[in-house]
C-alpha positions in Angstrom: 64.9 34.8 -15.3 61.9 36.3 -14.0 59.6 33.8 -14.1 55.5 33.4 -14.1 54.2 30.0 -12.3 51.5 28.0 -12.4 51.3 27.9 -16.5 49.0 25.3 -17.4 50.6 21.8 -19.3 48.0 21.7 -21.0 48.9 23.8 -24.2 52.2 21.7 -23.6 50.1 18.9 -24.3 48.5 20.3 -27.2 51.6 21.2 -29.2 53.1 17.9 -28.5 49.9 16.1 -30.0 49.2 18.7 -33.1 52.8 20.7 -33.7 55.8 19.0 -35.8 59.3 21.7 -36.3 61.3 20.9 -38.8 65.0 20.0 -38.0 67.4 23.0 -37.4 70.6 22.9 -39.8 73.8 23.3 -37.6 74.4 27.1 -36.7 77.7 28.5 -37.4 80.0 27.8 -34.2 81.7 31.4 -34.5 78.2 32.6 -33.6 79.7 32.0 -29.5 81.6 34.6 -29.5 79.2 37.2 -30.1 77.7 35.9 -26.2 79.1 35.9 -23.0 78.8 35.0 -19.4 77.9 37.8 -17.3 79.0 37.3 -13.6 78.1 40.1 -11.6 78.7 40.3 -7.9 75.5 41.1 -5.7 75.8 41.9 -2.4 75.5 39.1 0.4 76.0 36.6 -3.2 79.2 34.7 -4.3 80.0 35.8 -7.8 79.2 32.9 -10.6 82.7 31.9 -11.9 85.0 32.3 -8.9 84.6 29.1 -7.2 81.1 28.5 -6.5 78.9 25.9 -7.4 77.1 26.2 -10.7 73.5 27.5 -9.9 74.1 29.4 -6.8 75.5 32.2 -7.9 73.8 35.0 -9.5 75.1 34.4 -13.4 73.6 35.6 -16.6 74.3 36.0 -20.2 75.0 38.8 -22.4 75.2 39.5 -26.4 77.7 41.5 -27.7 75.6 44.7 -30.2 78.7 46.8 -30.6 82.2 46.4 -30.5 83.3 46.6 -26.9 78.9 46.8 -25.8 77.4 44.1 -24.6 74.2 44.4 -24.0 72.4 42.1 -21.3 69.6 42.1 -19.2 68.6 44.8 -16.6 68.1 42.6 -13.8 71.2 40.6 -14.1 73.6 44.1 -13.1 71.2 46.2 -11.3 72.0 45.3 -7.9 75.6 44.4 -8.9 78.6 46.0 -6.9 80.8 44.5 -9.8 80.2 42.7 -13.3 83.4 40.4 -14.9 82.0 38.6 -18.0 83.5 34.7 -19.0 84.4 35.1 -23.2 83.4 31.9 -25.1 87.1 30.9 -25.3 87.1 31.0 -21.1 88.8 34.7 -20.5 87.4 36.8 -17.6 87.5 40.5 -18.7 86.6 43.3 -16.3 82.9 45.1 -17.4 81.8 48.8 -16.7 77.9 49.5 -16.7 77.0 51.8 -19.2 73.5 52.6 -18.6 70.0 50.6 -18.0 66.6 51.1 -18.9 64.1 49.3 -16.2 61.2 49.8 -18.3 63.0 47.4 -21.2 64.9 45.5 -19.1 68.1 46.3 -20.6 71.5 47.3 -19.9 75.2 47.8 -21.1 78.4 46.9 -20.4 81.6 47.5 -22.2 85.1 45.7 -21.9 88.4 46.4 -22.9 88.1 43.9 -25.7 87.9 44.4 -29.7 84.4 41.7 -29.6 82.7 41.4 -32.9 78.6 42.3 -32.4 75.9 40.1 -34.0 74.9 40.7 -37.3 70.5 41.5 -37.1 68.2 39.0 -38.1 65.6 40.0 -40.4 62.0 40.2 -38.8 61.3 36.1 -37.6 58.2 34.3 -38.7 56.1 32.2 -37.2 57.1 28.5 -36.9 60.7 29.6 -38.1 63.8 27.6 -36.2 65.4 29.5 -33.5 68.4 28.8 -31.0 68.9 30.1 -27.6 72.3 30.9 -26.4 73.1 31.6 -23.1 74.8 30.9 -19.3 72.1 28.6 -18.1 72.6 27.9 -14.3 75.8 29.0 -14.8 77.3 26.5 -16.8 78.5 28.1 -19.3 77.3 28.9 -22.9 75.0 26.0 -24.3 72.9 26.0 -27.3 68.9 24.9 -27.4 66.8 24.9 -30.5 63.6 25.0 -30.9 61.3 27.3 -33.3 59.5 30.9 -33.2 56.4 30.7 -31.2 55.1 34.2 -31.5 56.3 37.8 -32.7 55.1 40.9 -31.7 54.1 40.0 -27.7 53.3 43.1 -25.5 51.2 41.9 -23.0 53.8 38.7 -20.6 53.4 41.4 -18.2 57.2 41.2 -17.3 58.1 45.0 -18.0 56.7 48.1 -18.5 57.7 48.0 -22.5 57.4 45.0 -24.6 57.8 43.6 -27.5 59.3 40.3 -27.3 60.1 37.4 -29.6 58.2 34.2 -27.8 60.2 30.9 -28.4 59.9 26.9 -27.1 64.1 27.0 -27.4 64.9 25.8 -23.7 65.7 28.7 -21.6 66.7 28.6 -17.7 68.0 30.7 -15.4 71.5 32.5 -16.3 70.1 32.5 -20.0 68.6 36.0 -19.4 70.8 38.3 -21.4 71.2 35.3 -23.9 71.1 35.6 -27.5 68.1 33.9 -30.0 69.3 33.7 -33.2 68.1 32.0 -36.7 69.7 29.2 -38.3 72.6 31.5 -39.9 73.9 32.4 -36.4 72.3 36.2 -36.9 70.4 37.9 -33.9 66.4 37.6 -33.1 66.1 39.0 -29.8 68.1 39.0 -26.6 66.6 36.3 -23.7 64.7 38.2 -21.2 61.7 35.9 -19.2 60.9 32.6 -19.4 57.6 31.3 -18.2 58.1 28.2 -15.4 55.8 25.3 -14.0 56.5 25.9 -10.3 60.5 26.1 -9.8 62.9 28.3 -12.3 62.9 25.3 -15.0 61.9 26.0 -18.6 58.3 24.4 -20.0 59.3 25.8 -23.5 57.2 29.0 -23.1 60.2 31.8 -23.0 60.5 35.2 -24.0 63.5 37.3 -26.1 63.2 41.2 -26.7 63.1 42.1 -30.5 66.2 43.2 -31.7 64.5 46.1 -33.0 63.9 47.0 -29.7 67.1 45.9 -27.9 68.9 48.3 -30.7 66.5 51.4 -30.6 66.8 50.9 -26.6 71.4 50.4 -27.1 71.1 53.4 -28.8 69.5 55.6 -27.0 71.8 54.7 -24.3 75.0 54.7 -25.9 73.8 58.4 -27.1 72.1 60.2 -23.8 72.3 57.1 -21.1 68.5 56.9 -21.0 65.9 56.4 -23.2 63.2 58.6 -24.0 60.1 57.2 -25.7 57.6 59.1 -27.7 54.0 59.8 -26.0 50.9 61.1 -28.0 49.5 62.4 -25.2 46.5 60.2 -25.0 45.1 57.4 -22.7 44.4 54.4 -23.8 41.4 51.7 -22.7 40.4 48.0 -23.3 37.6 47.1 -26.1 34.7 45.8 -24.8 33.1 42.7 -26.0 30.8 44.7 -28.2 33.7 45.8 -29.9 35.5 43.3 -30.2 33.4 41.3 -32.2 34.1 44.0 -34.5 37.6 44.6 -34.5 40.5 44.1 -31.7 42.0 47.6 -31.1 42.7 50.2 -28.1 39.9 52.5 -27.6 41.0 56.1 -26.4 39.9 57.1 -23.3 40.9 60.7 -22.9 43.0 63.0 -24.7 45.2 65.6 -23.3 43.8 69.1 -24.6 46.6 70.8 -26.7 48.7 67.4 -26.9 49.9 65.7 -29.8 46.7 63.3 -30.1 44.8 66.6 -29.9 46.8 68.5 -32.4 46.3 65.2 -34.9 42.6 65.2 -34.7 42.3 62.3 -32.8 39.1 62.1 -30.4 38.1 60.2 -27.5 36.0 57.0 -28.5 38.8 56.8 -31.6 39.8 52.9 -31.7 43.8 52.9 -32.8 43.9 50.4 -35.6 47.4 51.0 -36.7 50.7 53.2 -35.3 53.5 53.2 -38.8 52.9 49.8 -39.6 52.4 48.3 -36.5 48.8 47.0 -36.2 47.6 47.5 -32.4 45.0 45.1 -30.9 45.8 46.4 -26.9 46.4 49.5 -25.4 50.2 47.5 -24.7 50.7 47.0 -28.2 50.2 51.2 -29.0 53.1 51.6 -26.1 55.2 49.2 -28.1 54.5 50.6 -31.4 55.4 54.2 -29.8 58.3 52.9 -27.9 60.1 52.0 -30.8 60.1 55.1 -32.7 63.6 56.2 -32.9 63.1 59.6 -31.0 63.9 61.8 -33.8 60.8 60.8 -35.1 58.7 64.2 -36.2 55.6 62.2 -37.9 53.8 59.3 -37.8 50.7 57.9 -39.5 47.9 56.4 -37.2 45.0 54.9 -38.6 41.6 54.8 -36.8 38.3 53.8 -37.0 35.8 56.0 -36.1 31.6 55.5 -36.1 32.4 52.9 -39.2 34.9 54.5 -41.1 38.4 54.5 -41.2 40.8 57.2 -41.6 44.6 57.9 -41.0 46.1 60.9 -39.4 49.4 62.3 -38.7 50.6 62.4 -35.3 53.6 64.9 -35.1 56.0 64.8 -32.3 56.9 67.9 -32.8 56.1 70.3 -30.3 52.6 72.6 -31.2 53.0 76.2 -31.3 50.4 77.8 -28.5 49.0 81.0 -28.0 50.1 82.5 -24.9 46.7 82.9 -23.5 45.6 79.3 -24.5 44.2 78.0 -21.3 45.9 74.4 -21.6 45.8 72.2 -18.2 49.3 70.6 -18.0 50.4 68.1 -16.2 53.3 69.3 -14.1 55.0 66.2 -13.3 55.7 64.1 -16.6 56.6 61.4 -14.2 53.1 60.7 -13.4 50.7 60.8 -16.6 47.7 60.7 -14.9 44.8 62.3 -12.9 46.3 64.6 -10.6 44.3 63.6 -7.6 45.6 60.2 -8.1 49.6 61.2 -8.7 49.2 63.7 -5.3 48.3 60.4 -3.6 52.3 59.4 -3.9 52.7 61.0 -0.8 50.4 59.0 1.4 52.6 55.4 0.3 55.7 54.6 1.3 58.4 51.9 1.1 58.7 49.8 4.2 60.9 46.8 5.1 60.6 44.4 7.5 60.5 40.8 6.9 59.8 41.6 3.7 63.1 43.7 2.4 60.8 46.0 -0.1 57.2 46.3 0.5 54.9 49.4 0.6 52.5 50.6 3.4 49.6 53.2 3.2 48.8 56.6 5.2 45.3 56.3 6.7 45.9 58.4 9.8 48.5 61.1 11.2 50.1 58.4 12.4 48.9 55.1 11.1 49.4 52.8 8.2 48.7 49.5 7.1 50.6 47.2 5.2 50.0 43.4 3.9 50.8 40.9 6.6 53.2 38.9 4.6 55.0 42.1 4.5 55.6 42.0 8.5 55.3 38.6 8.7 56.5 37.9 13.0 58.1 40.8 13.7 57.5 43.8 15.6 58.6 46.6 13.8 59.1 47.9 10.5 61.5 50.5 9.1 59.3 53.2 7.3 61.1 55.1 4.6 60.1 58.9 4.3 61.4 61.9 2.6 62.9 63.3 6.4 65.0 59.4 6.5 64.0 56.2 7.8 61.3 55.8 10.9 60.1 53.1 12.9 57.0 51.8 13.1 55.4 49.2 15.7 52.6 47.1 14.8 49.4 47.5 16.5 47.7 44.1 17.6 44.5 43.4 15.9 42.6 40.4 16.2 42.0 40.6 11.9 42.8 37.1 10.4 43.6 38.4 6.7 46.1 39.6 5.0 46.5 43.0 6.4 48.6 44.8 9.7 48.6 48.8 11.4 51.9 50.3 11.9 52.5 53.3 13.9 54.9 55.3 13.4 55.6 59.0 14.7 57.1 62.0 13.0 55.3 61.2 9.5 55.1 64.1 7.4 52.8 66.6 9.0 51.6 68.4 5.4 51.2 64.5 3.6 48.9 62.9 2.3 46.2 60.6 4.3 43.9 58.2 3.0 40.0 57.7 4.2 38.9 54.5 4.2 35.6 54.9 6.2 35.1 57.5 3.0 35.8 55.6 0.5 32.6 55.2 -2.1 32.3 52.4 -4.5 33.7 52.4 -7.8 33.9 50.9 -10.8 37.3 52.3 -12.1 39.8 52.5 -13.8 42.0 51.8 -10.6 45.3 52.5 -10.2 47.8 51.0 -8.0 50.4 53.7 -6.0 53.4 51.8 -4.3 57.6 51.5 -4.5 59.2 50.5 -7.5 62.0 49.0 -6.8 63.9 49.5 -10.1 63.2 53.2 -10.0 63.7 53.5 -6.0 60.5 55.8 -5.7 56.9 55.4 -5.0 54.9 55.8 -8.1 51.4 55.0 -9.8 51.5 52.1 -12.0 49.3 52.2 -15.2 45.6 52.0 -14.5 43.6 48.8 -15.3 39.7 48.3 -15.0 37.6 45.9 -12.2 37.6 42.0 -13.2 35.9 40.9 -9.7 34.3 41.9 -7.1 34.7 40.5 -3.7 32.7 37.2 -3.8 29.5 37.1 -1.6 29.9 36.1 1.8 33.6 35.5 1.8 35.2 37.0 4.8 38.7 37.6 3.3 37.3 38.5 -0.5 39.5 40.8 -2.9 38.7 43.3 -5.5 40.0 41.8 -8.6 41.6 44.1 -11.0 43.9 45.0 -14.3 46.0 47.4 -12.6 49.3 47.0 -12.9 51.1 46.1 -9.7 54.7 44.6 -9.1 57.1 43.0 -6.4 57.3 46.0 -4.1 53.7 47.4 -4.3 52.3 45.0 -1.6 50.8 47.2 1.2 50.3 50.2 -1.4 47.3 51.6 -2.5 44.8 51.0 -4.6 42.4 54.4 -5.7 39.9 55.2 -8.6 40.2 57.8 -10.7 39.1 60.1 -8.1 41.8 59.6 -5.7 39.5 57.7 -3.7 41.2 54.3 -1.7 39.4 51.1 -2.6 41.8 48.6 -1.0 45.4 47.8 -0.7 47.5 46.1 -2.9 48.6 42.6 -2.5 50.0 41.7 -6.4 48.9 39.2 -8.8 50.3 38.6 -12.6 49.6 37.3 -16.0 47.3 41.1 -16.4 45.3 40.0 -13.0 45.7 41.6 -9.6 44.1 41.3 -6.5 43.8 44.1 -3.4 42.2 43.7 0.3 38.9 45.7 0.3 38.5 48.9 2.6 35.7 47.2 4.3 38.7 45.1 5.5 40.7 48.3 6.6 37.4 48.9 8.6 37.1 45.3 10.4 41.2 45.4 10.8 40.9 49.6 12.8 37.4 47.7 14.6 39.4 45.0 15.9 42.2 46.6 17.6 39.5 46.4 20.7 39.4 42.4 20.6 41.0 41.4 23.7 42.1 38.3 21.0 44.1 41.0 19.5 47.4 40.1 20.9 47.2 36.7 20.8 45.8 36.6 16.8 48.5 38.5 15.8 51.3 36.3 17.3 49.7 33.4 16.2 49.5 34.8 12.6 52.9 36.2 12.6 54.2 32.8 13.6 52.2 30.7 11.8 53.2 33.0 8.4 57.2 32.6 9.6 57.1 28.7 10.4 55.7 28.5 6.3 58.0 30.8 5.1 60.9 29.3 6.4 59.4 25.7 5.3 59.3 27.0 1.8 63.0 28.2 1.8 63.3 25.1 3.2 62.1 22.9 0.1 64.2 25.5 -2.3 67.3 25.0 -0.5 66.7 21.2 -1.6 67.3 20.7 2.1 65.9 17.4 3.8 63.3 17.4 1.2 61.0 14.4 2.4 60.9 16.4 5.7 60.8 19.6 4.7 57.7 19.0 2.3 55.9 17.4 5.3 56.2 20.5 7.3 55.3 22.4 4.1 51.8 21.2 3.9 51.2 21.4 7.8 52.5 25.2 8.6 51.7 26.3 5.2 47.7 25.2 6.1 48.0 26.6 9.8 49.1 30.1 8.1 46.0 30.4 6.3 48.3 33.3 4.1 47.0 33.1 0.8 50.1 34.3 -1.5 52.1 30.8 0.8 49.3 28.9 0.5 49.4 29.1 -3.6 53.3 28.9 -3.1 53.5 26.4 -1.1 50.8 24.2 -3.3 53.0 24.8 -6.1 55.8 23.5 -4.5 54.3 20.1 -3.2 52.5 19.7 -6.9 56.1 19.5 -8.9 57.5 17.5 -6.2 54.2 14.5 -6.7 52.1 15.0 -3.3 49.6 16.0 -5.2 46.5 15.3 -2.9 48.6 18.0 -0.6 48.6 20.3 -3.3 45.4 20.0 -4.2 44.3 20.6 -0.6 45.9 23.8 -0.4 45.0 25.3 -3.5 41.5 24.4 -2.6 41.8 26.4 0.5 43.3 29.1 -1.0 40.3 29.1 -3.7 37.5 29.0 -0.7 39.4 31.8 0.9 39.1 33.7 -1.9 36.7 32.4 -4.4 36.7 35.2 -6.8 40.6 34.7 -7.6 41.0 33.8 -10.7 45.1 33.2 -10.5 43.6 31.1 -7.3 41.1 28.4 -9.2 44.0 28.5 -12.1 46.7 26.7 -9.8 44.0 24.6 -7.9 43.1 23.3 -11.2 47.1 23.0 -12.4 47.3 20.2 -9.4 44.0 18.6 -10.0 45.1 18.4 -13.5 49.0 17.0 -12.9 47.0 14.9 -10.6 44.8 13.8 -13.5 41.8 14.0 -11.3 40.0 15.6 -14.8 36.3 14.5 -13.5 37.1 17.1 -11.1 38.5 20.1 -12.5 35.1 20.5 -14.2 33.1 22.6 -12.2 36.1 24.8 -11.5 36.8 24.5 -15.0 32.9 26.1 -15.7 33.6 28.5 -13.5 36.9 29.8 -15.0 35.1 29.8 -18.3 32.5 32.1 -16.9 34.6 34.4 -15.5 38.1 34.3 -17.9 36.0 34.1 -21.4 39.1 35.9 -23.0 41.4 34.0 -21.5 43.2 31.5 -23.3 44.5 29.6 -20.5 41.5 28.9 -18.7 39.6 28.3 -21.9 42.2 25.0 -22.5 41.3 24.0 -18.8 37.4 23.8 -19.7 38.4 21.6 -23.0 41.2 19.4 -21.5 38.6 18.6 -18.2 35.6 18.8 -20.8 37.3 15.9 -23.1 38.6 13.9 -20.6 36.7 14.7 -17.4 33.2 13.4 -19.7 31.6 16.8 -19.9 31.6 17.1 -23.4 28.9 20.8 -23.4 31.9 22.0 -21.4 34.5 21.2 -23.9 32.5 22.5 -26.4 31.7 25.9 -24.9 35.3 26.0 -24.5 36.2 25.8 -27.5 33.6 28.0 -28.7 35.0 31.1 -26.5 38.1 30.0 -27.7 37.5 30.3 -31.7 36.9 33.8 -30.5 39.9 34.5 -28.0 42.4 32.7 -30.3 41.8 31.1 -33.6 45.4 29.7 -34.1 45.2 27.7 -30.6 41.0 27.0 -31.6 42.2 25.2 -34.6 44.7 22.7 -32.5 41.8 22.4 -29.8 39.4 21.4 -32.5 41.6 18.4 -33.1 42.0 17.3 -29.4 38.1 17.4 -28.7 37.3 15.0 -32.3 40.8 12.7 -32.1 41.8 12.8 -28.2 44.2 10.2 -26.9 43.1 8.5 -23.9 43.4 10.4 -20.8 46.3 9.7 -18.9 45.9 7.2 -15.3 45.5 8.7 -12.3 48.1 9.5 -10.2 
């Protein structure tokens, strides 16, 4: 299953201290008949269930949604050359991929047997008992139980369209596509994603696609082979702090002239409180509310707040009749609902393959591309995928120490777009990331986002920190503003926080081609990167653990690659070598001081080492940098209580009270009646 690393264990401590759950009565045994194990054959992999050791070959799960039709996670079967399924009685049957929807990570399989579909559960309630059924680690169908932790989760960051039911029922790799059911064995949702502490192991924060979204997508895929999501022809942004103090709701940033929102009377600056019967607090909530509407929907009521007064308007999805002479600026490309200056720049970004088989590169001259060093590694060349076919690019040596590399390639389109780093000007956003979308097999513009933090002053390798969405494959792509000016080179990130290397670094990269150290520095950085990558792979493969962990600390420290420092630190922390983990995470935080994700990784390592006093300065910085992030605030509360800084704990509590009142109640109890701090490790 997809995972998120570095998640704070403090939430687990709070749950253990303050939350109890009612026991779940026995689930009907026949529920297992509605769930299958999915056995894909991926290129270069064995097939699960056919002699491969459990956990070594890709496997997944599936739920029966129609007679003979199985829903599973799209990421389980999308790369597959063939798919079989294993029924609960042990039979293995061939399956056929009907269709898939990458936006919701849902795919449908058909099988020649009369499987009985699930009964759909009513909408679940918080703390309602729930069980996850799936093929965890390829060991066959297993049942784990817990409760519904949250409903209507739209901002987990895994998929473009999300309506998740969160649960603490254990889920692990292989559970993707499995069932989340209620006590009567009725389907609450399809397991889709997990957060993990450092490996692919469950830590009790798991997500299932809601049954409502699952059936919405199923109906569309069966009818048309694809999913068309309704659009309101608006662009929504997040409310500022002043607005959030009054009400949480997305703000209408722009309304397309002549579009559906315009026809409904919605105006720029309106707050969208509700779409249909669904309350909307963020732009992602609004996107989900529209995505859940059946495609045949003709009208939906939208409740808006304008000038302090609420009103309800009717949003019609029937195309309005336009006069022939009406001057409406149309978007010529429905796949890119962003400013035309931004959409045009897809021509300036190319998919590339090198050390990393899928990355992106941004064109900055007629024959020059720039990408991330971690895309190229220690290779001397890369394959650039152009409309005219693949081209071979050569690495251009530079003495620049950061995560950027120049590529020289001939034969790029003469009429293509070129981004000039020398002409860039400061902008405050919104920013757009442009890069390769692996699932769609195309270069696209991703959802925009505002600036979180600028590069730290005096940090040679500082970065732009933004909410502009990125995903695997985008590394090396362009980060641009709304006018199409280059702001930086995308690196990646997660949890709604993403990073890019600013244009000033590209200028240094170009200048330092002339350095006598250019070739030596390029070779050394590439060799160190590859050595660290090998050490990480050895640890993940479980080879000679003690020796591999020792090499991991040494080689990744020498690599000094920000992403590798974070990954290696997580592996060392997981293995119990907290001092080494803290050293690497500290190095990453020193390198990119304004990286919230780096600071959180460091705090997790310090927390696992029970070095609570050492956490306080970092937690105080995080409290200031991310005052609306509950995870960051939990660090300040825990380190304040156990690190001897009660003022920090109280400040974190006050901020959490605004950000998430439900968690604040548990935090208050923790502050007032905290158990003794765990012994230092």
